[in-house]
C-alpha positions as CSV (number, residue, x, y, z in Angstrom):
1,X,22.1,-6.5,16.5
2,X,23.5,-10.2,16.8
3,X,21.0,-11.3,13.8
4,X,22.3,-8.3,11.6
5,X,26.1,-9.2,12.3
6,X,25.1,-12.6,11.1
7,X,23.5,-11.2,7.9
8,X,26.5,-8.8,7.4
9,X,29.2,-11.8,7.8
10,X,26.8,-13.4,4.9
11,X,26.9,-10.6,2.8
12,X,30.7,-10.0,3.8
13,X,31.2,-13.9,2.8
14,X,29.8,-13.4,-0.6
15,X,31.9,-10.4,-1.2
16,X,29.4,-8.0,-1.4
17,X,30.2,-5.9,1.0
18,X,34.0,-5.2,2.3
19,X,34.7,-4.4,6.1
20,X,37.5,-2.1,7.4
21,X,38.6,-2.3,10.7
22,X,39.5,0.8,12.4
23,X,40.4,0.6,16.1
24,X,37.4,-0.8,17.7
25,X,35.1,0.4,14.8
26,X,34.6,-1.7,11.9
27,X,33.2,0.1,8.6
28,X,31.4,-1.8,6.1
29,X,31.3,-0.7,2.2
30,X,29.6,-2.1,-0.7
31,X,31.6,-3.7,-3.2
32,X,30.2,-2.7,-6.1
33,X,31.5,-4.9,-8.8
34,X,29.6,-8.3,-7.9
35,X,26.8,-6.2,-7.6
36,X,26.9,-4.9,-11.0
37,X,27.6,-8.2,-12.3
38,X,24.1,-9.8,-10.6
39,X,22.2,-6.9,-12.0
40,X,23.7,-7.0,-15.3
41,X,23.2,-10.8,-15.7
42,X,19.6,-10.4,-14.5
43,X,18.9,-7.3,-16.6
44,X,20.5,-9.0,-19.6
45,X,17.7,-11.9,-19.6
46,X,14.6,-9.3,-20.0
47,X,16.4,-6.6,-21.7
48,X,16.2,-8.3,-25.4
49,X,12.6,-9.3,-24.7
50,X,11.8,-5.5,-23.7
51,X,13.2,-4.1,-26.6
52,X,11.9,-6.3,-29.1
53,X,8.4,-5.4,-27.4
54,X,9.0,-1.6,-27.5
55,X,9.9,-1.9,-31.3
56,X,7.1,-3.6,-31.9
57,X,4.6,-1.2,-30.3
58,X,6.6,1.3,-32.0
59,X,5.8,0.0,-35.4
60,X,2.3,-0.5,-34.2
61,X,1.7,3.2,-33.0
62,X,3.5,4.5,-36.5
63,X,1.0,1.9,-38.3
64,X,-1.9,3.3,-37.0
65,X,-1.0,6.8,-37.1
66,X,-0.4,6.5,-40.8
67,X,-3.9,4.9,-41.2
68,X,-5.6,7.6,-39.1
69,X,-3.5,10.1,-41.6
70,X,-5.3,8.4,-44.9
71,X,-8.5,8.0,-43.4
72,X,-8.6,11.9,-42.8
73,X,-9.9,14.3,-45.3
74,X,-7.6,16.6,-47.3
75,X,-7.0,19.6,-45.2
76,X,-6.8,17.6,-42.1
77,X,-10.4,17.9,-40.6
78,X,-12.2,14.4,-40.5
79,X,-15.8,14.6,-41.3
């Protein structure tokens, strides 16, 4: 229990959780804003790369489909 409280104190100091004391109980809530900022910063590094890779894959697939279409005989049956 003490280890958990220490971890929660670190998260609260980092402003990742917010505590609300109500009598003898203490409620903890995620602070979505900094978590979202961390998520956005981390995914921004990779989203541009993967967008480019997926676009390249699309062009390769379309080029291959076009090549296979030209190879087939009229009427759509390969011989």
